Backbone as a printed PyTorch tensor [residue, N CA C, xyz], in Angstrom:
tensor([[[   0.8080,   -1.1700,    0.0000],
         [   0.0000,    0.0000,    0.0000],
         [   0.8620,    1.2480,    0.0000]],

        [[   1.9220,    1.1920,   -0.6620],
         [   2.7290,    2.4110,   -0.7750],
         [   2.1120,    3.2830,   -1.8290]],

        [[   2.2690,    4.5770,   -1.7000],
         [   1.6340,    5.5080,   -2.6250],
         [   2.5300,    5.8510,   -3.7930]],

        [[   3.3750,    4.9330,   -4.2470],
         [   4.3770,    5.1740,   -5.2810],
         [   3.8000,    5.2130,   -6.6760]],

        [[   4.4620,    4.5110,   -7.6200],
         [   4.1970,    4.6210,   -9.0440],
         [   2.9040,    3.9990,   -9.4970]],

        [[   2.3010,    3.0590,   -8.7750],
         [   1.0910,    2.3970,   -9.2480],
         [  -0.1020,    3.3090,   -9.2030]],

        [[  -0.0960,    4.2610,   -8.3120],
         [  -1.2440,    5.1510,   -8.2230],
         [  -1.1360,    6.3100,   -9.2070]],

        [[   0.0210,    6.5810,   -9.7120],
         [   0.2350,    7.7450,  -10.5620],
         [  -0.5580,    7.6760,  -11.8530]],

        [[  -0.5240,    6.5780,  -12.6320],
         [  -1.2820,    6.5720,  -13.8680],
         [  -2.7740,    6.6960,  -13.6240]],

        [[  -3.2690,    6.1000,  -12.5690],
         [  -4.7000,    6.1650,  -12.2940],
         [  -5.0750,    7.5960,  -11.9700]],

        [[  -4.2520,    8.2190,  -11.1380],
         [  -4.5540,    9.5990,  -10.7680],
         [  -4.4580,   10.5110,  -11.9780]],

        [[  -3.4900,   10.2780,  -12.8500],
         [  -3.3250,   11.1130,  -14.0400],
         [  -4.4620,   10.8880,  -14.9980]],

        [[  -4.8580,    9.6290,  -15.1900],
         [  -5.9540,    9.3290,  -16.1050],
         [  -7.2470,    9.9230,  -15.5820]],

        [[  -7.4220,    9.8330,  -14.2610],
         [  -8.6370,   10.4000,  -13.7020],
         [  -8.6280,   11.8970,  -13.8590]],

        [[  -7.4570,   12.4970,  -13.7180],
         [  -7.3820,   13.9480,  -13.8380],
         [  -7.5510,   14.3750,  -15.2820]],

        [[  -7.0130,   13.6210,  -16.2300],
         [  -7.1120,   13.9850,  -17.6400],
         [  -8.4550,   13.5860,  -18.2140]],

        [[  -8.9840,   12.4390,  -17.7890],
         [ -10.2080,   11.9040,  -18.3790],
         [ -11.4310,   12.5930,  -17.8450]],

        [[ -11.4080,   13.1400,  -16.6850],
         [ -12.5880,   13.7750,  -16.1180],
         [ -12.9530,   14.9930,  -16.9210]],

        [[ -14.1670,   15.1300,  -17.2920],
         [ -14.5340,   16.2110,  -18.2020],
         [ -14.9760,   17.4430,  -17.4640]],

        [[ -14.1450,   18.2930,  -17.0900],
         [ -14.5080,   19.5500,  -16.4510],
         [ -14.2270,   20.6960,  -17.4100]],

        [[ -13.9430,   21.8170,  -16.8710],
         [ -13.5960,   22.9610,  -17.7080],
         [ -12.2110,   22.8120,  -18.2870]],

        [[ -11.8860,   23.5550,  -19.2670],
         [ -10.5860,   23.4710,  -19.9300],
         [  -9.4730,   23.9220,  -19.0250]],

        [[  -9.7630,   24.8440,  -18.1430],
         [  -8.7570,   25.3570,  -17.2500],
         [  -8.2610,   24.2720,  -16.3160]],

        [[  -9.1650,   23.5000,  -15.7660],
         [  -8.7840,   22.4420,  -14.8460],
         [  -7.9820,   21.3900,  -15.5860]],

        [[  -8.3940,   21.0970,  -16.7970],
         [  -7.6940,   20.0890,  -17.5680],
         [  -6.2690,   20.5420,  -17.8480]],

        [[  -6.1160,   21.7820,  -18.1210],
         [  -4.7780,   22.2870,  -18.4080],
         [  -3.9230,   22.2940,  -17.1550]],

        [[  -4.5010,   22.7180,  -16.0000],
         [  -3.6970,   22.7890,  -14.7850],
         [  -3.3950,   21.3900,  -14.2520]],

        [[  -4.2980,   20.4360,  -14.4600],
         [  -4.0620,   19.0740,  -13.9920],
         [  -3.1840,   18.3090,  -14.9630]],

        [[  -3.1810,   18.6900,  -16.1820],
         [  -2.4250,   17.9650,  -17.1870],
         [  -0.9330,   18.2380,  -17.1220]],

        [[  -0.5000,   19.1990,  -16.3970],
         [   0.9190,   19.5310,  -16.3450],
         [   1.6580,   18.5300,  -15.4840]],

        [[   2.9280,   18.3170,  -15.7760],
         [   3.6960,   17.3560,  -14.9840],
         [   3.8120,   17.7640,  -13.5350]],

        [[   3.8370,   18.9790,  -13.2020],
         [   3.9540,   19.4350,  -11.8150],
         [   2.6870,   19.1450,  -11.0320]],

        [[   1.5380,   19.2210,  -11.7070],
         [   0.2650,   18.9680,  -11.0560],
         [   0.1410,   17.4910,  -10.6580]],

        [[   0.6000,   16.5910,  -11.5070],
         [   0.5660,   15.1550,  -11.1950],
         [   1.4270,   14.8620,   -9.9750]],

        [[   2.5410,   15.5360,   -9.9080],
         [   3.4320,   15.3430,   -8.7690],
         [   2.7490,   15.8040,   -7.4830]],

        [[   2.0160,   16.9150,   -7.5330],
         [   1.3110,   17.4260,   -6.3590],
         [   0.1830,   16.4710,   -5.9360]],

        [[  -0.5030,   15.9210,   -6.9370],
         [  -1.5950,   14.9770,   -6.6440],
         [  -1.0370,   13.7280,   -5.9570]],

        [[   0.0800,   13.2450,   -6.4500],
         [   0.6960,   12.0520,   -5.8550],
         [   1.1280,   12.3560,   -4.4300]],

        [[   1.6790,   13.5210,   -4.2220],
         [   2.1140,   13.9190,   -2.8910],
         [   0.9100,   13.9900,   -1.9550]],

        [[  -0.2000,   14.6000,   -2.4180],
         [  -1.4110,   14.6930,   -1.5960],
         [  -1.9820,   13.3060,   -1.2840]],

        [[  -1.9800,   12.4390,   -2.2790],
         [  -2.4710,   11.0630,   -2.0530],
         [  -1.6130,   10.3340,   -1.0290]],

        [[  -0.3110,   10.5360,   -1.0880],
         [   0.5940,    9.9140,   -0.1130],
         [   0.3010,   10.3940,    1.2910]],

        [[   0.0530,   11.7130,    1.4250],
         [  -0.2700,   12.2400,    2.7530],
         [  -1.5930,   11.6820,    3.2600]],

        [[  -2.5830,   11.6480,    2.3740],
         [  -3.8930,   11.1100,    2.7570],
         [  -3.7540,    9.6410,    3.1570]],

        [[  -2.9940,    8.9170,    2.3560],
         [  -2.7660,    7.5010,    2.6480],
         [  -2.0980,    7.3300,    4.0030]],

        [[  -1.0480,    8.1010,    4.2770],
         [  -0.3320,    7.9450,    5.5360],
         [  -1.1980,    8.3610,    6.7190]],

        [[  -2.0530,    9.3710,    6.5250],
         [  -2.9150,    9.7990,    7.6230],
         [  -4.0400,    8.7910,    7.8900]],

        [[  -4.5970,    8.2390,    6.8280],
         [  -5.7320,    7.3180,    7.0000],
         [  -5.3030,    5.8920,    7.3260]],

        [[  -4.2970,    5.4010,    6.6730],
         [  -4.0030,    3.9730,    6.7640],
         [  -2.7340,    3.6330,    7.5370]],

        [[  -1.8010,    4.5460,    7.6890],
         [  -0.5570,    4.2350,    8.3680],
         [  -0.6750,    4.6670,    9.8330]],

        [[  -0.8300,    3.6900,   10.7330],
         [  -1.0370,    3.9800,   12.1520],
         [   0.2390,    3.8300,   12.9620]],

        [[   1.3530,    3.5900,   12.3270],
         [   2.6030,    3.4060,   13.0600],
         [   2.9470,    4.5850,   13.9480]],

        [[   2.8800,    5.8040,   13.5010],
         [   3.2400,    6.9190,   14.3930],
         [   2.3260,    6.9900,   15.6190]],

        [[   1.0390,    6.7340,   15.4380],
         [   0.1110,    6.7710,   16.5650],
         [   0.4300,    5.6380,   17.5300]],

        [[   0.6640,    4.4380,   16.9810],
         [   0.9690,    3.2800,   17.8030],
         [   2.2670,    3.5020,   18.5770]],

        [[   3.2830,    4.0270,   17.9080],
         [   4.5550,    4.2710,   18.5820],
         [   4.3820,    5.3070,   19.6850]],

        [[   3.5650,    6.3230,   19.4630],
         [   3.2970,    7.3260,   20.4890],
         [   2.6020,    6.7110,   21.6930]],

        [[   1.6360,    5.8340,   21.4330],
         [   0.9320,    5.1530,   22.5300],
         [   1.8850,    4.2550,   23.3170]],

        [[   2.7700,    3.5490,   22.6140],
         [   3.7360,    2.6780,   23.2840],
         [   4.6540,    3.5080,   24.1700]],

        [[   5.1540,    4.6110,   23.6250],
         [   6.0290,    5.4810,   24.4250],
         [   5.2870,    5.9960,   25.6620]],

        [[   4.0170,    6.3740,   25.5010],
         [   3.2230,    6.8700,   26.6230],
         [   3.0370,    5.7670,   27.6710]],

        [[   2.7620,    4.5510,   27.2270],
         [   2.5660,    3.4240,   28.1470],
         [   3.8440,    3.1430,   28.9310]],

        [[   4.9810,    3.1230,   28.2330],
         [   6.2580,    2.8650,   28.9110],
         [   6.5360,    3.9650,   29.9310]],

        [[   6.2990,    5.2120,   29.5320],
         [   6.5220,    6.3330,   30.4370],
         [   5.6160,    6.2000,   31.6570]],

        [[   4.3540,    5.8820,   31.4240],
         [   3.3890,    5.7360,   32.5150],
         [   3.7750,    4.5770,   33.4260]],

        [[   4.1540,    3.4730,   32.8220],
         [   4.4260,    2.2550,   33.5920],
         [   5.7270,    2.3690,   34.3700]],

        [[   6.7800,    2.8140,   33.7310],
         [   8.0900,    2.8170,   34.3800],
         [   8.3450,    4.0770,   35.1950]],

        [[   8.0780,    5.2320,   34.6290],
         [   8.4950,    6.4690,   35.2810],
         [   7.5400,    6.8840,   36.3910]],

        [[   6.2480,    6.9210,   36.0990],
         [   5.3180,    7.4340,   37.0900],
         [   5.0960,    6.4510,   38.2400]],

        [[   5.1220,    5.1980,   37.9490],
         [   4.8970,    4.2080,   38.9980],
         [   6.1720,    3.9110,   39.7620]],

        [[   7.2700,    4.3400,   39.2770],
         [   8.5280,    4.1720,   39.9880],
         [   8.9280,    2.7140,   40.1590]],

        [[   8.6700,    1.8870,   39.1730],
         [   9.0240,    0.4610,   39.1790],
         [   8.4360,   -0.2710,   40.3890]],

        [[   7.2350,    0.1850,   40.8000],
         [   6.5630,   -0.4150,   41.9400],
         [   6.2650,   -1.8970,   41.7160]],

        [[   5.8440,   -2.2510,   40.5090],
         [   5.5330,   -3.6450,   40.2090],
         [   6.7710,   -4.5190,   40.3190]],

        [[   7.9200,   -3.9800,   39.9110],
         [   9.1670,   -4.7400,   40.0000],
         [   9.5040,   -5.0250,   41.4530]],

        [[   9.3110,   -4.0310,   42.3070],
         [   9.5790,   -4.2370,   43.7270],
         [   8.6130,   -5.2610,   44.3300]],

        [[   7.3500,   -5.1860,   43.9330],
         [   6.3710,   -6.1580,   44.4280],
         [   6.7630,   -7.5650,   43.9950]],

        [[   7.1890,   -7.7160,   42.7550],
         [   7.6030,   -9.0420,   42.2630],
         [   8.8510,   -9.5310,   42.9910]],

        [[   9.7960,   -8.6230,   43.2740],
         [  10.9940,   -9.0270,   44.0260],
         [  10.6250,   -9.4660,   45.4360]],

        [[   9.6950,   -8.7440,   46.0740],
         [   9.2380,   -9.1420,   47.4150],
         [   8.5830,  -10.5160,   47.3830]],

        [[   7.7570,  -10.7470,   46.3670],
         [   7.1320,  -12.0630,   46.2310],
         [   8.1630,  -13.1540,   46.0270]],

        [[   9.1920,  -12.8580,   45.2280],
         [  10.2570,  -13.8280,   44.9940],
         [  10.9770,  -14.1510,   46.2950]],

        [[  11.2570,  -13.1260,   47.1060],
         [  11.9300,  -13.3430,   48.3900],
         [  11.0630,  -14.1710,   49.3350]],

        [[   9.7630,  -13.8800,   49.3520],
         [   8.8520,  -14.6380,   50.2100],
         [   8.8100,  -16.1000,   49.7770]],

        [[   8.7650,  -16.3340,   48.4840],
         [   8.7080,  -17.7090,   47.9710],
         [  10.0040,  -18.4450,   48.3040]],

        [[  11.1380,  -17.7830,   48.1410],
         [  12.4160,  -18.4280,   48.4740],
         [  12.4800,  -18.7630,   49.9550]],

        [[  12.0420,  -17.8420,   50.8070],
         [  12.0530,  -18.0940,   52.2500],
         [  11.1290,  -19.2620,   52.5960]],

        [[   9.9920,  -19.2730,   51.9450],
         [   9.0470,  -20.3670,   52.1890],
         [   9.6590,  -21.7040,   51.7690]],

        [[  10.2830,  -21.7380,   50.6040],
         [  10.8870,  -22.9850,   50.1200],
         [  12.0460,  -23.4340,   50.9980]],

        [[  12.8390,  -22.4850,   51.5100],
         [  14.0290,  -22.8510,   52.2680],
         [  13.7310,  -23.1600,   53.7270]],

        [[  12.8070,  -22.4150,   54.3460],
         [  12.5970,  -22.5560,   55.7910],
         [  11.2660,  -23.2240,   56.1430]],

        [[  10.1890,  -22.6810,   55.5950],
         [   8.8690,  -23.1330,   56.0130],
         [   8.5280,  -24.5230,   55.4940]],

        [[   8.8720,  -24.7840,   54.2580],
         [   8.5220,  -26.0700,   53.6540],
         [   9.1750,  -27.2500,   54.3800]],

        [[  10.4880,  -27.1870,   54.7250],
         [  11.0610,  -28.3090,   55.4860],
         [  10.4070,  -28.4940,   56.8570]],

        [[  10.0810,  -27.3780,   57.5350],
         [   9.4130,  -27.5020,   58.8380],
         [   8.0440,  -28.1550,   58.6780]],

        [[   7.3540,  -27.7240,   57.6570],
         [   6.0220,  -28.3080,   57.4050],
         [   6.1270,  -29.7920,   57.0860]],

        [[   7.1410,  -30.1620,   56.3180],
         [   7.3300,  -31.5810,   55.9900],
         [   7.6170,  -32.3950,   57.2430]],

        [[   8.5000,  -31.8730,   58.1130],
         [   8.8200,  -32.5860,   59.3570],
         [   7.5690,  -32.7410,   60.2160]],

        [[   6.8440,  -31.6450,   60.3890],
         [   5.6210,  -31.6880,   61.1890],
         [   4.6250,  -32.6730,   60.5920]],

        [[   4.5010,  -32.6360,   59.2750],
         [   3.5710,  -33.5320,   58.5960],
         [   4.0010,  -34.9870,   58.7760]],

        [[   5.3040,  -35.2590,   58.6450],
         [   5.7910,  -36.6300,   58.8120],
         [   5.5140,  -37.1280,   60.2250]],

        [[   5.8270,  -36.2790,   61.2320],
         [   5.5670,  -36.6770,   62.6200],
         [   4.0840,  -36.9240,   62.8410]],

        [[   3.2660,  -36.0010,   62.3680],
         [   1.8180,  -36.1550,   62.5300],
         [   1.2830,  -37.3590,   61.7810]],

        [[   1.8260,  -37.5990,   60.5920],
         [   1.3610,  -38.7510,   59.8050],
         [   1.7480,  -40.0670,   60.4540]],

        [[   2.9440,  -40.1350,   61.0080],
         [   3.3560,  -41.3820,   61.6680],
         [   2.4490,  -41.6740,   62.8540]],

        [[   2.1880,  -40.6410,   63.6610],
         [   1.3110,  -40.8210,   64.8110],
         [  -0.0970,  -41.2000,   64.3680]],

        [[  -0.5800,  -40.5230,   63.3440],
         [  -1.9170,  -40.8170,   62.8230],
         [  -1.9860,  -42.2220,   62.2440]],

        [[  -0.9300,  -42.6200,   61.5230],
         [  -0.9050,  -43.9760,   60.9710],
         [  -0.9050,  -45.0260,   62.0780]],

        [[  -0.1760,  -44.7660,   63.1750],
         [  -0.1780,  -45.7100,   64.3010],
         [  -1.5740,  -45.8140,   64.9070]],

        [[  -2.2270,  -44.6500,   65.0800],
         [  -3.5880,  -44.6680,   65.6370],
         [  -4.5470,  -45.3870,   64.6950]],

        [[  -4.3930,  -45.1340,   63.4070],
         [  -5.2570,  -45.8150,   62.4380],
         [  -5.0290,  -47.3200,   62.4420]],

        [[  -3.7700,  -47.7200,   62.5710],
         [  -3.4620,  -49.1550,   62.6100],
         [  -4.0720,  -49.7930,   63.8540]],

        [[  -3.9530,  -49.0930,   65.0090],
         [  -4.5510,  -49.6120,   66.2390],
         [  -6.0750,  -49.7110,   66.0960]],

        [[  -6.6780,  -48.6700,   65.5200],
         [  -8.1310,  -48.6980,   65.3150],
         [  -8.5210,  -49.8180,   64.3570]],

        [[  -7.7370,  -50.0010,   63.3160],
         [  -8.0040,  -51.0620,   62.3550],
         [  -7.9050,  -52.4400,   63.0140]],

        [[  -6.8910,  -52.6200,   63.8620],
         [  -6.7450,  -53.8950,   64.5800],
         [  -7.9430,  -54.1400,   65.4910]],

        [[  -8.3660,  -53.0830,   66.2210],
         [  -9.5240,  -53.2230,   67.1080],
         [ -10.7750,  -53.5830,   66.3100]],

        [[ -10.9530,  -52.9260,   65.1950],
         [ -12.1220,  -53.2150,   64.3620],
         [ -12.0680,  -54.6440,   63.8350]],

        [[ -10.8710,  -55.0800,   63.4510],
         [ -10.7440,  -56.4700,   62.9640],
         [ -11.0960,  -57.4610,   64.0680]],

        [[ -10.6310,  -57.1910,   65.2920],
         [ -10.9610,  -58.0880,   66.4120],
         [ -12.4620,  -58.0940,   66.6760]],

        [[ -13.0660,  -56.9000,   66.6850],
         [ -14.5130,  -56.8290,   66.8980],
         [ -15.2820,  -57.5630,   65.7940]],

        [[ -14.8110,  -57.3920,   64.5760],
         [ -15.4660,  -58.0630,   63.4540],
         [ -15.3280,  -59.5810,   63.5840]],

        [[ -14.1570,  -60.0280,   64.0190],
         [ -13.9430,  -61.4720,   64.1770],
         [ -14.8490,  -62.0150,   65.2840]],

        [[ -14.9470,  -61.2610,   66.4050],
         [ -15.8340,  -61.7020,   67.4940],
         [ -17.2870,  -61.7530,   67.0100]],

        [[ -17.6730,  -60.7420,   66.2680],
         [ -19.0420,  -60.7040,   65.7470],
         [ -19.3090,  -61.8850,   64.8130]],

        [[ -18.3280,  -62.2020,   63.9860],
         [ -18.4880,  -63.3510,   63.0900],
         [ -18.5840,  -64.6510,   63.8840]],

        [[ -17.7730,  -64.7670,   64.9490],
         [ -17.8480,  -65.9710,   65.7890],
         [ -19.2170,  -66.0710,   66.4630]],

        [[ -19.7210,  -64.9070,   66.9860],
         [ -21.0480,  -64.9000,   67.5970],
         [ -22.1210,  -65.2850,   66.5920]],

        [[ -22.0170,  -64.7250,   65.3960],
         [ -22.9960,  -65.0610,   64.3590],
         [ -22.9340,  -66.5360,   64.0050]],

        [[ -21.7150,  -67.0800,   63.9950],
         [ -21.5730,  -68.5160,   63.6920],
         [ -22.2050,  -69.3590,   64.7930]],

        [[ -21.9720,  -68.9780,   66.0630],
         [ -22.5670,  -69.7150,   67.1840],
         [ -24.0910,  -69.6290,   67.1030]],

        [[ -24.5880,  -68.4210,   66.8580],
         [ -26.0420,  -68.2520,   66.7510],
         [ -26.5860,  -69.0510,   65.5770]],

        [[ -25.8870,  -69.0120,   64.4630],
         [ -26.3230,  -69.7730,   63.2870],
         [ -26.3200,  -71.2710,   63.5810]],

        [[ -25.2460,  -71.7450,   64.2320],
         [ -25.1800,  -73.1660,   64.5790],
         [ -26.3150,  -73.5410,   65.5330]],

        [[ -26.5690,  -72.6790,   66.5250],
         [ -27.6460,  -72.9290,   67.4810],
         [ -29.0030,  -72.9540,   66.7670]],

        [[ -29.1990,  -71.9750,   65.8640],
         [ -30.4620,  -71.9540,   65.1270],
         [ -30.6100,  -73.1800,   64.2320]],

        [[ -29.5080,  -73.5790,   63.6180],
         [ -29.5500,  -74.7740,   62.7610],
         [ -29.8770,  -76.0090,   63.5890]],

        [[ -29.2310,  -76.1380,   64.7580],
         [ -29.5040,  -77.2780,   65.6330],
         [ -30.9520,  -77.2470,   66.1120]],

        [[ -31.4360,  -76.0620,   66.4980],
         [ -32.8270,  -75.9450,   66.9530],
         [ -33.7930,  -76.2960,   65.8250]],

        [[ -33.4740,  -75.8570,   64.6240],
         [ -34.3330,  -76.1770,   63.4830],
         [ -34.3540,  -77.6820,   63.2190]],

        [[ -33.1940,  -78.3140,   63.2950],
         [ -33.1580,  -79.7650,   63.0950],
         [ -33.9580,  -80.4720,   64.1740]],

        [[ -33.8170,  -79.9870,   65.4190],
         [ -34.5600,  -80.6110,   66.5190],
         [ -36.0610,  -80.4300,   66.3050]],

        [[ -36.4600,  -79.2540,   65.8840],
         [ -37.8920,  -79.0120,   65.6360],
         [ -38.3950,  -79.8610,   64.4690]],

        [[ -37.5540,  -80.0210,   63.4560],
         [ -37.9550,  -80.8850,   62.3370],
         [ -38.1420,  -82.3270,   62.8130]],

        [[ -37.2310,  -82.7910,   63.6630],
         [ -37.3770,  -84.1500,   64.2160],
         [ -38.6520,  -84.2590,   65.0510]],

        [[ -38.8920,  -83.2300,   65.8760],
         [ -40.1140,  -83.2410,   66.6870],
         [ -41.3550,  -83.2230,   65.7940]],

        [[ -41.2950,  -82.4300,   64.7310],
         [ -42.4220,  -82.3590,   63.8110],
         [ -42.6590,  -83.7160,   63.1430]],

        [[ -41.5930,  -84.3540,   62.6930],
         [ -41.7430,  -85.6720,   62.0690],
         [ -42.3070,  -86.6790,   63.0620]],

        [[ -41.8140,  -86.6200,   64.3060],
         [ -42.3310,  -87.5230,   65.3390],
         [ -43.8030,  -87.2320,   65.5990]],

        [[ -44.1300,  -85.9320,   65.6370],
         [ -45.5230,  -85.5330,   65.8330],
         [ -46.4010,  -86.0730,   64.7060]],

        [[ -45.8980,  -85.9290,   63.4490],
         [ -46.6790,  -86.4360,   62.3170],
         [ -46.8080,  -87.9550,   62.3610]],

        [[ -45.7620,  -88.6380,   62.8520],
         [ -45.8530,  -90.0980,   62.9590],
         [ -46.8640,  -90.5160,   64.0240]],

        [[ -46.9540,  -89.7370,   65.1000],
         [ -47.8620,  -90.0670,   66.1930],
         [ -49.3190,  -89.7330,   65.8580]],

        [[ -49.5370,  -88.8910,   64.8850],
         [ -50.8810,  -88.4250,   64.5800],
         [ -51.8480,  -89.5550,   64.2110]],

        [[ -51.4830,  -90.4900,   63.3430],
         [ -52.4630,  -91.5540,   63.0600],
         [ -52.8530,  -92.3560,   64.3040]],

        [[ -51.8620,  -92.6170,   65.1660],
         [ -52.1500,  -93.3700,   66.3810],
         [ -53.0640,  -92.5500,   67.2880]],

        [[ -52.7520,  -91.2470,   67.4560],
         [ -53.5820,  -90.3860,   68.2930],
         [ -54.9850,  -90.2370,   67.6970]],

        [[ -55.0460,  -90.1240,   66.3650],
         [ -56.3420,  -90.0160,   65.7230],
         [ -57.1460,  -91.2910,   65.9820]],

        [[ -56.4650,  -92.4110,   65.8910],
         [ -57.1590,  -93.6730,   66.1490],
         [ -57.6310,  -93.7280,   67.5980]],

        [[ -56.7640,  -93.2490,   68.5290],
         [ -57.1650,  -93.2380,   69.9330],
         [ -58.3550,  -92.3120,   70.1520]],

        [[ -58.3040,  -91.1320,   69.5460],
         [ -59.3990,  -90.1740,   69.7030],
         [ -60.6710,  -90.7340,   69.0640]],

        [[ -60.5290,  -91.3310,   67.8850],
         [ -61.6960,  -91.9270,   67.2340],
         [ -62.2740,  -93.0520,   68.0880]],

        [[ -61.4090,  -93.8600,   68.6780],
         [ -61.8450,  -94.9660,   69.5290],
         [ -62.5430,  -94.4330,   70.7750]],

        [[ -61.9170,  -93.4180,   71.3760],
         [ -62.5130,  -92.8120,   72.5700],
         [ -63.8590,  -92.1880,   72.2240]],

        [[ -63.9210,  -91.5370,   71.0400],
         [ -65.1590,  -90.9230,   70.5990],
         [ -66.2340,  -92.0030,   70.3870]],

        [[ -65.8520,  -93.1060,   69.7590],
         [ -66.7840,  -94.2020,   69.5140],
         [ -67.3030,  -94.7710,   70.8440]],

        [[ -66.3530,  -94.9310,   71.7920],
         [ -66.7690,  -95.4520,   73.0990],
         [ -67.7150,  -94.4840,   73.8100]],

        [[ -67.3820,  -93.1790,   73.7200],
         [ -68.2400,  -92.1780,   74.3490],
         [ -69.6160,  -92.2000,   73.7030]],

        [[ -69.6520,  -92.3550,   72.3840],
         [ -70.9250,  -92.4230,   71.6860],
         [ -71.7170,  -93.6560,   72.1320]],

        [[ -71.0390,  -94.7740,   72.3080],
         [ -71.7270,  -95.9980,   72.7610],
         [ -72.2720,  -95.8110,   74.1690]],

        [[ -71.4460,  -95.1810,   75.0260],
         [ -71.9170,  -94.9340,   76.3900],
         [ -73.1430,  -94.0170,   76.3850]],

        [[ -73.0610,  -92.9820,   75.5120],
         [ -74.1960,  -92.0720,   75.4330],
         [ -75.4340,  -92.8060,   74.9000]],

        [[ -75.2550,  -93.6660,   73.9100],
         [ -76.3870,  -94.4220,   73.3850],
         [ -76.9730,  -95.3250,   74.4820]],

        [[ -76.0760,  -95.9710,   75.2250],
         [ -76.5520,  -96.8520,   76.3030],
         [ -77.2850,  -96.0310,   77.3570]],

        [[ -76.6740,  -94.8310,   77.6540],
         [ -77.2920,  -93.9730,   78.6590],
         [ -78.6580,  -93.4950,   78.1780]],

        [[ -78.7330,  -93.0870,   76.9130],
         [ -80.0100,  -92.6170,   76.3860],
         [ -81.0210,  -93.7810,   76.2810]],

        [[ -80.4950,  -94.9310,   75.9570],
         [ -81.3940,  -96.0950,   75.8880],
         [ -81.9560,  -96.4010,   77.2820]],

        [[ -81.0690,  -96.2930,   78.2840],
         [ -81.5140,  -96.5380,   79.6590],
         [ -82.5130,  -95.4670,   80.0700]],

        [[ -82.2730,  -94.2530,   79.6780],
         [ -83.1760,  -93.1550,   80.0210],
         [ -84.5300,  -93.3360,   79.3070]],

        [[ -84.4800,  -93.8380,   78.1110],
         [ -85.7190,  -94.0720,   77.3920],
         [ -86.5410,  -95.1730,   78.0740]],

        [[ -85.8380,  -96.1930,   78.5510],
         [ -86.5470,  -97.2640,   79.2660],
         [ -87.1750,  -96.7170,   80.5390]],

        [[ -86.3900,  -95.8790,   81.2100],
         [ -86.9130,  -95.2920,   82.4400],
         [ -88.1040,  -94.3790,   82.1130]],

        [[ -88.0130,  -93.7140,   81.0500],
         [ -89.0720,  -92.8100,   80.6460],
         [ -90.3090,  -93.6030,   80.2290]],

        [[ -90.0340,  -94.7080,   79.6020],
         [ -91.1590,  -95.5360,   79.1720],
         [ -91.9120,  -96.0740,   80.4150]],

        [[ -91.2040,  -96.3170,   81.4780],
         [ -91.8370,  -96.7720,   82.7060],
         [ -92.7300,  -95.6700,   83.2510]],

        [[ -92.2810,  -94.4610,   83.1580],
         [ -93.0490,  -93.3750,   83.7360],
         [ -94.1880,  -92.9250,   82.8100]],

        [[ -94.1350,  -93.2180,   81.5770],
         [ -95.1840,  -92.7590,   80.6680],
         [ -96.4450,  -93.6220,   80.8100]],

        [[ -96.3980,  -94.7700,   81.3950],
         [ -97.5730,  -95.6230,   81.5420],
         [ -98.5270,  -95.0740,   82.6150]],

        [[ -98.1930,  -94.1910,   83.2910],
         [ -99.0570,  -93.6890,   84.3160],
         [-100.2160,  -93.0390,   83.7270]]])
């Protein structure tokens, strides 16, 4: 986008080809006029499209604002942070590691003791559950045996009850028969 030789023929053709008054054509047609037009186009181009001078001015202003007016305050803050980090890495971090190691060892011992206690409790609970399960299994087997014995005794008991019932019925029939005879004696009156 330089305003050099490529724009010259276009500008000259536009100046010569444009149909205005004869005076303008004569003043624009001269070699000096073309040179002035090219110069004006270059200035317009640099003002509209070339932002380097503005950008460089802004950069200079930013540097002046950042470095001179602030007095390198940010640099001092960064140096202080660097010193704090170095001190932390050299002094605080080893102390923290030692404290953490001591605390972790003690905590691990307590956790191991708690884990052992829990394992013992769990083992006792499993033993209790096994005893209870064995007792329940034995009780169930005993009840099954009793049930089978009960079922085996049922026909005999049913026969006994049926026999007793039959005998009671016979006694009642005999009793009623005797009562009927007695009643028959009294009905003749």
